[in-house]
C-alpha positions as CSV (number, residue, x, y, z in Angstrom):
1,M,-103.8,140.9,88.8
2,S,-100.9,143.2,87.7
3,A,-100.7,144.8,84.2
4,P,-97.8,143.6,81.9
5,P,-94.9,145.7,81.5
6,I,-94.1,147.9,78.5
7,F,-90.3,148.6,78.5
8,L,-89.5,152.5,77.1
9,F,-86.2,152.5,75.8
10,G,-84.7,156.3,74.8
11,F,-87.7,158.0,76.3
12,N,-86.8,161.4,78.2
13,K,-88.2,161.6,81.3
14,W,-90.8,164.4,80.1
15,K,-92.3,162.0,77.9
16,T,-94.8,160.5,80.2
17,F,-97.5,160.9,77.9
18,I,-96.6,157.2,76.4
19,R,-98.6,155.9,79.5
20,D,-102.0,157.4,77.8
21,W,-101.1,155.4,74.6
22,F,-100.8,152.0,76.3
23,P,-103.2,152.0,79.5
24,E,-103.4,148.4,79.7
25,Y,-99.4,148.3,80.3
26,E,-97.4,149.3,83.0
27,P,-94.7,151.5,81.9
28,K,-90.9,150.8,82.9
29,Y,-88.7,153.6,81.8
30,A,-85.1,152.5,81.3
31,R,-82.3,155.0,81.8
32,M,-81.3,157.4,79.0
33,K,-77.7,157.1,79.5
34,Q,-76.6,153.5,80.7
35,W,-73.5,152.1,81.9
36,P,-71.9,149.7,78.8
37,L,-72.8,146.4,80.4
38,E,-76.3,147.4,81.8
39,F,-78.4,146.1,79.1
40,D,-76.7,142.6,79.3
41,I,-76.5,142.4,83.2
42,Y,-79.9,143.9,84.1
43,W,-82.3,144.9,81.3
44,K,-82.3,141.3,79.5
45,R,-83.7,139.7,82.5
46,Q,-86.4,142.2,83.0
47,L,-87.7,141.8,79.6
48,L,-87.6,137.9,79.6
49,R,-89.8,138.2,83.2
50,N,-93.2,138.5,81.6
51,P,-94.3,136.8,78.7
52,D,-96.7,139.6,77.6
53,T,-94.0,142.1,77.7
54,R,-93.6,144.9,75.1
55,V,-91.0,147.0,74.3
56,L,-90.8,150.6,72.5
57,A,-87.6,152.4,71.5
58,W,-87.6,156.2,70.8
59,Q,-86.0,156.4,67.6
60,Y,-82.3,154.8,67.9
61,K,-81.8,155.8,71.6
62,G,-82.0,152.5,73.1
63,P,-79.2,149.9,73.4
64,P,-77.5,148.6,70.2
65,K,-78.6,145.3,70.8
66,L,-82.1,145.8,72.0
67,K,-84.1,145.1,68.7
68,E,-82.2,142.2,67.9
69,F,-82.5,140.9,71.2
70,C,-86.2,141.4,71.4
71,A,-86.5,139.2,67.9
72,R,-84.6,136.5,69.2
73,H,-87.0,136.1,72.1
74,R,-90.4,136.9,70.3
75,I,-90.7,140.1,72.3
76,P,-93.0,142.6,70.5
77,F,-90.8,145.8,69.6
78,Y,-91.3,149.1,67.9
79,Y,-89.4,152.2,67.0
80,V,-91.3,155.4,67.9
81,E,-91.2,158.7,66.6
82,D,-93.7,161.7,66.4
83,G,-96.4,161.5,63.7
84,F,-97.2,163.6,60.6
85,L,-99.7,165.9,62.5
86,R,-98.4,166.4,65.8
87,S,-99.1,169.4,68.1
88,V,-99.6,173.3,67.9
89,A,-96.1,173.7,69.3
90,L,-92.8,172.3,68.6
91,G,-91.7,169.2,70.0
92,A,-88.9,170.8,71.7
93,S,-91.4,172.9,73.7
94,R,-92.1,169.1,75.4
95,V,-95.9,169.4,74.2
96,P,-97.4,165.7,74.1
97,P,-97.9,164.7,70.5
98,L,-101.4,164.0,69.0
99,S,-99.9,161.7,66.6
100,L,-97.2,159.1,66.7
101,A,-95.7,156.4,64.2
102,F,-94.7,153.0,65.5
103,D,-92.7,150.9,63.2
104,A,-91.6,147.0,64.0
105,Q,-88.7,147.2,61.1
106,D,-87.2,150.4,61.4
107,M,-87.5,154.2,61.5
108,Y,-90.0,155.5,58.8
109,F,-87.4,158.1,57.7
110,N,-84.6,155.5,57.3
111,A,-83.9,154.9,53.4
112,N,-81.3,152.3,54.0
113,G,-83.8,149.5,54.5
114,P,-87.2,148.5,54.4
115,T,-89.7,149.9,57.2
116,D,-93.3,149.3,57.7
117,L,-94.4,152.6,56.0
118,E,-92.4,151.7,53.0
119,D,-93.9,148.0,52.7
120,I,-97.6,149.5,53.0
121,L,-96.5,152.0,50.0
122,R,-94.7,149.0,48.2
123,T,-97.4,146.6,48.5
124,Y,-101.0,147.9,49.7
125,D,-103.7,147.2,46.8
126,F,-104.9,150.7,46.8
127,E,-107.1,150.2,43.8
128,S,-109.5,147.8,45.3
129,D,-109.9,149.8,48.6
130,D,-112.4,152.2,47.3
131,A,-113.5,153.3,50.9
132,L,-109.8,154.1,51.9
133,M,-109.3,156.2,48.4
134,N,-112.7,158.2,49.0
135,R,-111.6,158.8,52.8
136,A,-108.0,159.7,51.7
137,R,-109.4,162.3,49.3
138,A,-111.7,164.1,51.6
139,T,-109.2,163.9,54.4
140,R,-106.6,165.7,52.3
141,E,-109.0,168.6,51.5
142,Q,-110.1,168.8,55.2
143,L,-106.3,169.2,55.6
144,L,-105.4,171.8,53.1
145,A,-108.6,173.6,54.1
146,S,-107.5,174.1,57.8
147,R,-103.9,175.0,56.8
148,L,-102.9,172.9,59.5
149,S,-99.4,171.2,59.5
150,K,-97.3,168.9,61.5
151,Y,-96.1,171.6,64.2
152,N,-98.7,174.3,63.8
153,S,-96.3,176.8,65.6
154,G,-95.9,179.4,62.9
155,H,-97.6,182.8,62.7
156,S,-100.3,183.4,59.8
157,L,-99.9,186.6,57.6
158,D,-100.3,188.1,54.6
159,I,-97.3,186.4,52.7
160,V,-97.3,189.2,50.2
161,S,-95.9,191.4,52.7
162,I,-92.9,189.3,52.9
163,Y,-92.3,187.9,49.5
164,G,-93.5,190.9,47.5
165,K,-95.0,191.0,44.3
166,K,-94.6,187.8,42.2
167,T,-92.7,188.4,38.8
168,G,-91.4,185.0,37.9
169,K,-90.7,181.7,39.1
170,R,-90.6,181.3,42.9
171,V,-88.6,178.6,44.7
172,L,-88.5,177.8,48.5
173,V,-85.9,176.2,50.2
174,I,-87.1,174.1,53.4
175,G,-84.4,174.1,56.3
176,Q,-84.3,171.2,58.5
177,V,-82.4,170.7,61.9
178,E,-78.9,169.8,60.2
179,R,-78.5,167.2,63.4
180,D,-81.8,165.4,62.4
181,A,-82.0,161.8,62.2
182,S,-84.2,161.9,58.9
183,I,-80.9,163.4,57.3
184,A,-78.3,161.1,58.8
185,Y,-80.2,157.9,57.6
186,G,-82.0,159.5,55.2
187,C,-79.5,161.2,52.7
188,S,-76.5,159.7,51.2
189,K,-74.9,163.0,50.7
190,K,-73.3,165.4,52.8
191,M,-75.5,168.6,52.4
192,T,-76.2,171.5,54.8
193,N,-79.0,173.8,54.6
194,N,-76.8,176.3,52.8
195,D,-75.6,173.9,50.3
196,L,-79.3,173.2,49.8
197,V,-80.1,177.0,49.1
198,R,-76.9,177.2,46.7
199,F,-77.9,174.2,44.7
200,A,-81.4,175.7,44.5
201,A,-80.2,179.0,43.3
202,L,-77.8,177.2,40.9
203,E,-80.5,175.1,39.4
204,N,-83.2,178.1,39.2
205,P,-80.7,181.2,38.0
206,A,-83.9,183.5,37.4
207,A,-86.1,182.6,40.2
208,Q,-86.7,184.2,43.5
209,I,-85.1,181.9,46.2
210,I,-86.7,181.9,49.5
211,Y,-84.9,180.1,52.6
212,K,-87.3,178.9,55.3
213,P,-85.2,177.9,58.4
214,H,-86.5,175.2,60.8
215,P,-88.8,176.8,63.3
216,E,-86.6,175.2,66.0
217,V,-83.5,177.0,64.6
218,L,-85.6,180.0,64.7
219,K,-86.8,179.7,67.9
220,G,-83.4,178.8,69.5
221,T,-84.0,175.3,70.4
222,A,-81.8,173.7,67.9
223,E,-78.3,174.6,66.7
224,A,-78.0,176.2,63.2
225,K,-74.9,174.3,61.7
226,S,-74.7,176.7,58.6
227,D,-75.2,180.4,59.0
228,P,-78.0,181.7,56.9
229,E,-76.3,185.0,56.5
230,L,-73.7,183.3,54.2
231,V,-76.5,182.8,51.9
232,R,-78.3,186.3,52.3
233,D,-76.7,187.4,48.6
234,I,-78.8,185.0,46.9
235,A,-82.0,184.2,48.8
236,L,-84.8,185.7,50.9
237,I,-84.3,184.3,54.4
238,L,-87.6,184.0,56.7
239,R,-86.6,185.4,60.0
240,Q,-90.1,184.5,61.7
241,D,-91.6,181.3,62.3
242,I,-94.1,181.6,59.5
243,S,-96.9,178.9,59.2
244,L,-96.1,176.3,56.5
245,A,-99.3,176.7,54.6
246,D,-98.6,180.8,54.1
247,A,-94.9,180.1,53.2
248,L,-96.2,177.7,50.3
249,D,-98.4,180.5,49.0
250,T,-97.3,181.4,45.5
251,V,-94.4,179.1,45.3
252,D,-93.9,177.0,42.1
253,H,-90.9,174.6,43.2
254,V,-89.9,173.2,46.7
255,Y,-86.2,172.0,47.6
256,T,-85.7,169.8,50.4
257,I,-83.5,167.3,51.7
258,T,-85.5,165.0,53.8
259,S,-88.5,167.4,55.4
260,L,-92.1,166.4,55.6
261,S,-92.6,170.0,54.4
262,G,-91.8,168.4,51.1
263,F,-94.9,166.0,50.9
264,E,-96.8,169.0,52.4
265,A,-95.9,171.1,49.4
266,L,-96.8,167.8,47.1
267,L,-100.4,167.8,48.8
268,R,-100.9,171.6,47.2
269,G,-99.6,170.3,43.7
270,I,-96.1,172.2,43.9
271,K,-93.0,170.5,42.2
272,V,-90.9,169.3,44.7
273,T,-87.1,168.1,44.7
274,T,-85.4,165.8,47.1
275,I,-82.0,165.7,47.8
276,G,-82.2,162.5,50.3
277,C,-85.0,160.0,50.2
278,P,-87.9,160.7,52.2
279,F,-90.6,158.3,52.6
280,Y,-92.7,160.2,50.1
281,S,-89.8,159.8,47.3
282,G,-89.4,157.0,44.8
283,W,-93.0,156.6,43.9
284,G,-93.2,159.0,40.9
285,L,-94.2,162.2,42.8
286,T,-91.2,164.0,43.2
287,D,-87.9,164.9,41.5
288,D,-85.6,162.6,43.0
289,R,-81.9,163.1,43.6
290,Q,-81.2,159.9,45.5
291,A,-82.8,156.9,44.1
292,S,-84.2,154.0,46.0
293,P,-84.0,150.4,44.3
294,R,-86.7,149.1,46.4
295,R,-89.3,151.7,45.2
296,G,-90.3,151.2,41.6
297,R,-93.9,151.6,42.0
298,K,-96.0,154.5,40.6
299,L,-98.5,156.1,43.2
300,S,-100.9,159.0,43.4
301,I,-100.5,161.7,45.8
302,D,-103.6,160.5,47.6
303,E,-102.4,157.0,47.7
304,V,-99.2,158.1,49.7
305,F,-101.4,160.2,51.9
306,A,-103.6,157.1,52.7
307,A,-100.6,154.9,53.4
308,A,-98.5,157.7,55.8
309,Y,-101.4,159.6,57.4
310,I,-104.5,156.9,57.6
311,L,-102.9,153.5,57.7
312,Y,-99.5,154.2,59.2
313,A,-99.8,156.9,61.8
314,K,-102.0,156.6,65.2
315,Y,-103.9,159.4,66.9
316,L,-104.7,160.1,70.2
317,D,-107.2,162.4,71.6
318,P,-105.1,164.5,74.4
319,V,-108.3,165.4,76.5
320,S,-110.3,161.9,76.6
321,K,-106.9,159.9,76.0
322,Q,-108.8,157.7,73.5
323,P,-107.6,156.7,70.2
324,I,-109.2,158.7,67.3
325,E,-109.0,158.6,63.6
326,I,-107.0,161.5,61.3
327,E,-110.5,163.1,61.1
328,Q,-111.0,163.7,64.8
329,A,-107.4,164.5,65.0
330,L,-107.6,167.3,62.3
331,E,-110.6,168.8,64.4
332,V,-108.7,168.8,67.6
333,L,-105.6,170.4,66.3
334,A,-108.1,173.0,64.7
335,R,-109.5,173.6,67.9
336,M,-106.1,173.9,69.8
337,R,-104.9,176.2,67.4
338,A,-107.8,178.6,67.7
339,E,-107.5,178.4,71.7
340,Q,-103.9,179.1,71.2
341,I,-104.5,182.2,69.0
342,A,-107.2,183.6,71.2
343,A,-105.3,183.1,74.4
């Protein structure tokens, strides 16, 4: 008996790793660029041929009518995106992810409507789940002790050699890829990285302002739409890809639009101002500049961590190709980083 199909829309050809996540299914890759009527004429018929069909869409790169069609015909559908502990290299380097996020409602970074992650944050009974909360605390401590991050592509160094001696308040501005979907769908304001640097400097006139451009911008795999040189007069610009754990050392305040780095700052007890509405804002932990009427619940940092990193994100061992939990994922990432440094 042949395996049921799993249809993959919006997946670049190099993302063959998805086979490892669904070994019981036969992957069917749709073309990235389709003819205007291709979905109506061809793919709808294909999706209905097997009652056990599943559909995945990488972000919003599938056909516009895909999710609606799947809902109407009761075909399981999920949006897919990199998880919060991805790899020891950038996604642009085509390294398979250790973690993925699957969401039946929407992309977790879309602030315009509910998502599976937001529903967990909004409704889960954390107070009654002592086992989960004990696990969250232990895993958060494991993450901080390992100094791991989402990408782990940056170099580790003595940050004093870059920042200099601390004499007052220190503000770190986190740059993002400005064409990123998390900004387009997670921030209602028009704001570039340079705008963010200027805003942070305006609100903190006596502080040392440090600007960390996104690693993909530093490595040239993503375009910088705003030139960092234009804010050199008000900020120290980090020119090398420094590990996020090092960059956050001795920092008092972080400004971000929607970056996950803001949450990693919160994990370290650092004040965070969010201009947009990332998944971790609106729960009483951040200085929010974009309100979300759906989010009124007060949560602890461990509760948000438990929701996003334990209950929501999924993990896969890159060697055994078996599902694992976050604790094992951290061990795998630490080992991969050590091997990369030793190479």
